[in-house]
C-alpha positions as CSV (number, residue, x, y, z in Angstrom):
1,X,127.1,109.7,65.0
2,X,125.6,109.9,68.5
3,X,127.7,108.9,71.1
4,X,127.1,107.0,74.2
5,X,127.2,109.5,76.7
6,X,124.1,110.9,74.9
7,X,122.1,107.6,74.6
8,X,123.0,107.4,78.6
9,X,121.3,110.8,79.0
10,X,118.3,110.1,76.8
11,X,117.5,107.0,78.3
12,X,117.7,108.5,81.9
13,X,115.3,111.3,81.0
14,X,113.2,109.1,79.3
15,X,113.0,106.4,82.2
16,X,112.3,109.4,84.9
17,X,110.3,111.8,82.4
18,X,111.7,114.6,84.2
19,X,115.0,116.4,83.2
20,X,115.8,117.7,87.0
21,X,115.4,114.2,88.5
22,X,117.5,112.5,85.3
23,X,120.2,115.1,85.7
24,X,120.7,114.3,89.5
25,X,120.7,110.4,88.5
26,X,123.7,111.1,86.0
27,X,125.3,113.3,88.5
28,X,125.2,116.5,85.9
29,X,123.6,119.6,85.7
30,X,120.2,120.2,83.9
31,X,122.0,122.6,80.8
32,X,124.3,120.4,79.3
33,X,122.0,117.5,80.0
34,X,119.6,119.1,77.7
35,X,121.9,120.2,75.3
36,X,123.3,116.5,75.0
37,X,119.4,115.5,74.0
38,X,118.8,118.1,71.3
39,X,122.5,117.3,69.6
40,X,120.9,113.7,70.2
41,X,117.4,114.7,68.3
42,X,119.2,116.7,65.8
43,X,121.9,113.4,64.7
44,X,118.7,111.1,64.9
45,X,116.6,113.7,62.7
46,X,113.5,113.9,64.9
47,X,111.9,114.7,68.2
48,X,112.4,112.0,71.2
49,X,110.8,114.1,73.7
50,X,107.9,116.1,73.9
51,X,108.4,119.1,76.5
52,X,106.3,121.3,78.0
53,X,106.9,123.5,80.8
54,X,105.2,121.0,82.9
55,X,105.6,117.5,81.5
56,X,107.9,115.5,79.4
57,X,106.5,112.6,77.4
58,X,108.2,110.6,74.9
59,X,107.0,110.7,70.9
60,X,106.2,107.6,69.0
61,X,110.0,107.8,67.7
62,X,111.3,108.1,71.1
63,X,109.1,105.2,72.5
64,X,110.8,103.1,69.7
65,X,114.3,104.5,70.2
66,X,114.2,103.7,73.7
67,X,114.0,100.3,73.7
68,X,116.8,100.3,71.2
69,X,118.9,102.6,73.4
70,X,118.7,100.8,76.6
71,X,120.0,97.7,74.5
72,X,123.1,99.6,73.3
73,X,123.9,100.7,77.0
74,X,123.5,97.4,78.4
75,X,125.9,96.0,75.5
76,X,128.2,98.8,76.2
77,X,128.3,97.7,80.0
78,X,128.5,94.3,79.4
79,X,131.7,95.0,76.6
80,X,133.5,97.1,79.4
81,X,132.5,94.4,82.1
82,X,134.0,91.9,79.9
83,X,137.2,94.1,79.1
84,X,138.2,94.5,82.7
85,X,138.0,91.0,83.6
86,X,140.3,90.0,80.2
87,X,142.5,92.4,81.4
88,X,142.6,90.9,84.7
89,X,143.1,87.4,83.6
90,X,139.6,86.4,84.8
91,X,138.1,85.4,81.4
92,X,139.4,85.1,77.9
93,X,140.8,82.6,75.2
94,X,144.3,80.5,75.8
95,X,145.8,78.3,73.2
96,X,148.1,75.3,74.2
97,X,149.7,73.2,72.1
98,X,151.2,69.9,73.3
99,X,153.1,66.6,72.6
100,X,151.7,63.8,72.9
101,X,153.8,62.5,75.8
102,X,153.2,65.8,77.9
103,X,149.5,65.0,77.3
104,X,150.0,62.1,79.9
105,X,150.9,63.9,83.0
106,X,152.4,67.6,82.7
107,X,149.6,68.8,80.2
108,X,146.7,67.8,82.4
109,X,148.4,69.3,85.5
110,X,149.1,72.5,83.8
111,X,145.5,72.8,82.7
112,X,143.8,72.4,86.0
113,X,146.4,75.1,87.5
114,X,144.8,77.5,84.9
115,X,141.5,76.7,86.0
116,X,142.1,77.2,89.5
117,X,143.9,80.4,88.8
118,X,140.8,81.5,86.1
119,X,137.9,79.5,85.9
120,X,136.5,81.7,83.4
121,X,139.1,81.0,80.8
122,X,138.5,79.2,77.5
123,X,141.2,76.6,76.8
124,X,142.1,75.6,73.2
125,X,144.3,72.4,73.3
126,X,146.1,71.3,70.1
127,X,148.5,67.7,70.2
128,X,151.4,69.0,68.0
129,X,154.8,67.4,67.6
130,X,157.6,70.3,68.9
131,X,158.7,71.0,65.3
132,X,155.1,72.2,64.3
133,X,154.5,74.0,67.9
134,X,157.3,75.9,67.4
135,X,155.8,77.4,64.3
136,X,152.4,77.8,65.5
137,X,153.9,80.1,68.2
138,X,155.9,82.2,66.0
139,X,152.7,82.7,63.9
140,X,150.7,83.5,66.8
141,X,148.4,80.1,66.6
142,X,149.3,79.3,69.9
143,X,149.7,81.5,73.5
144,X,152.0,78.2,75.1
145,X,153.6,75.2,73.8
146,X,154.3,72.5,75.9
147,X,157.1,70.6,74.4
148,X,160.9,69.4,74.1
149,X,163.9,71.6,74.4
150,X,165.1,73.4,71.1
151,X,167.2,75.8,69.5
152,X,166.4,79.3,71.3
153,X,165.7,81.6,68.1
154,X,165.6,84.4,70.6
155,X,161.8,85.1,70.1
156,X,160.3,83.0,72.3
157,X,160.9,82.9,76.6
158,X,160.9,78.9,78.2
159,X,160.8,77.4,81.4
160,X,161.2,73.9,82.7
161,X,158.2,72.1,83.5
162,X,159.6,68.4,84.5
163,X,162.0,66.2,83.4
164,X,161.6,61.9,83.8
165,X,163.4,58.7,83.3
166,X,163.1,56.1,80.6
167,X,161.7,53.0,80.8
168,X,162.2,50.0,78.1
169,X,159.2,48.6,76.5
170,X,159.9,44.7,75.5
171,X,157.4,42.3,73.9
172,X,155.6,40.1,76.0
173,X,156.9,37.5,74.0
174,X,160.6,37.9,74.5
175,X,160.7,39.4,78.0
176,X,162.3,36.5,79.1
177,X,165.6,37.4,77.4
178,X,165.7,40.5,79.0
179,X,167.3,41.7,82.6
180,X,164.6,42.5,85.0
181,X,166.5,45.5,85.6
182,X,167.8,46.6,82.4
183,X,170.7,49.4,82.0
184,X,171.6,51.0,78.8
185,X,174.4,48.3,78.1
186,X,171.9,45.6,77.8
187,X,170.6,47.1,74.4
188,X,174.1,46.3,72.5
189,X,173.0,44.7,69.5
190,X,169.8,43.9,70.4
191,X,166.6,44.8,67.9
192,X,165.4,48.6,69.0
193,X,162.8,51.0,67.2
194,X,164.4,54.1,67.1
195,X,163.0,57.7,67.0
196,X,162.9,59.5,63.3
197,X,165.8,62.0,63.3
198,X,163.5,64.6,61.5
199,X,160.0,64.5,63.3
200,X,161.4,63.4,66.5
201,X,164.9,65.0,66.7
202,X,164.8,65.7,70.2
203,X,163.9,61.9,70.9
204,X,166.7,61.0,68.2
205,X,169.3,63.2,69.5
206,X,168.9,62.3,73.2
207,X,169.3,58.6,72.3
208,X,172.3,58.9,70.4
209,X,174.0,60.5,73.3
210,X,173.0,57.9,75.6
211,X,174.2,55.2,73.4
212,X,177.2,57.1,73.1
213,X,177.9,57.7,77.0
214,X,177.0,53.9,77.4
215,X,179.2,52.8,74.3
216,X,176.5,50.7,72.8
217,X,175.1,50.4,69.1
218,X,171.9,48.8,68.9
219,X,170.2,47.1,65.9
220,X,168.0,50.1,64.8
221,X,165.2,48.2,63.1
222,X,162.7,50.8,62.3
223,X,162.9,54.8,62.5
224,X,159.2,56.0,63.8
225,X,157.8,59.3,64.9
226,X,155.4,59.2,67.6
227,X,155.7,57.0,70.7
228,X,152.1,55.5,70.2
229,X,153.4,54.0,67.1
230,X,156.5,52.8,68.4
231,X,154.3,51.1,71.4
232,X,152.0,49.3,68.8
233,X,155.7,48.0,66.9
234,X,156.7,46.8,70.0
235,X,153.5,44.9,70.5
236,X,153.7,43.3,66.8
237,X,157.3,41.8,68.2
238,X,159.3,43.9,66.1
239,X,161.7,44.9,68.5
240,X,162.3,47.2,72.0
241,X,162.0,50.7,72.5
242,X,162.8,53.6,75.0
243,X,160.0,55.6,75.5
244,X,159.6,58.7,78.5
245,X,158.4,57.3,81.9
246,X,155.0,59.6,81.1
247,X,154.0,57.1,78.4
248,X,153.7,54.2,80.3
249,X,150.3,55.2,80.9
250,X,149.6,54.2,77.5
251,X,149.0,50.7,78.8
252,X,149.5,48.7,75.7
253,X,148.3,45.0,76.0
254,X,151.4,42.4,75.1
255,X,154.1,44.8,76.0
256,X,156.2,44.8,79.2
257,X,157.6,48.1,80.9
258,X,160.8,48.2,82.9
259,X,162.5,51.2,84.1
260,X,166.4,51.4,82.4
261,X,169.1,52.9,84.1
262,X,170.4,55.7,82.0
263,X,173.2,58.2,82.1
264,X,171.7,61.0,83.2
265,X,168.9,59.1,85.1
266,X,166.1,61.3,84.2
267,X,167.4,62.5,80.9
268,X,163.9,63.4,79.1
269,X,163.0,67.2,79.4
270,X,159.8,69.2,78.8
271,X,159.4,73.0,78.8
272,X,156.8,75.5,78.3
273,X,157.1,78.1,75.3
274,X,155.8,81.4,74.7
275,X,156.3,84.3,72.3
276,X,158.1,87.4,74.2
277,X,155.5,89.7,72.2
278,X,152.4,87.8,73.5
279,X,150.2,90.6,75.3
280,X,147.5,87.7,76.6
281,X,146.9,88.9,80.4
282,X,146.1,85.2,81.0
283,X,149.4,84.4,79.5
284,X,151.1,86.7,81.9
285,X,149.2,85.0,84.9
286,X,150.6,81.8,83.5
287,X,154.3,82.9,83.6
288,X,154.0,84.9,86.9
289,X,151.9,82.9,89.1
290,X,151.8,79.6,87.7
291,X,154.9,78.5,86.6
292,X,156.9,79.7,89.2
293,X,155.4,77.0,91.7
294,X,154.6,74.4,88.9
295,X,156.8,71.9,90.3
296,X,155.9,72.0,93.7
297,X,151.7,71.8,93.0
């Protein structure tokens, strides 16, 4: 099979119709240029050029081959240019997983910063619970996960993105029965929607820690996995719920939101995780340029 260098030599001669000028254009001498053309013709199996001591002209096969040869060179140059841009993180693809709550604040900020650093990057965004994000990171389906803290497997690197407080979501019809400035102790014996210990294990463990520190035992009426489901049940009057501050952007009608004092005061953490062995150049930009200053941007 012929080589790109042979095609480049042929195109130069075909466009100049002069071996000396083509050699000068390619910054080489004429003998190796002639040798490359002969090798190309041998591999193709037909003459591409008619040569005399005074003129050079294309054969019919040469004219046909020139069109495709020029296209091959353009594709090769475009491929090389794209490869260089990908290596610099100027273009390429980045897949980001995120939890529903992070989609209300931290994710848009991360996406904006990635676009500012590398506007040519195409992003794929997938809403997944933290457990599913960990599986997708391990299998290579995700480059980055925006999720809740998890047990470290040693295969992932993590960075803190932010932490936030909790908000008490109350059915509007029951708002008068709750303090204007609630604290954790006000939850004792009250009907409360709780997070599932399986699908939402981070929030389940976090709530248990807060309740244990405050010495309260709410009346858990339902266990659910998703925050929007929890707010829908609050709207239906089933009970109150504790949600992360970012989720207040959902704006459910019939639900009153009140910041609640807890220990610690901002207990909900969100981290960024990525596989150590991932060599995506755009991920390197996120790790080395975006995340170190994320909190201040």
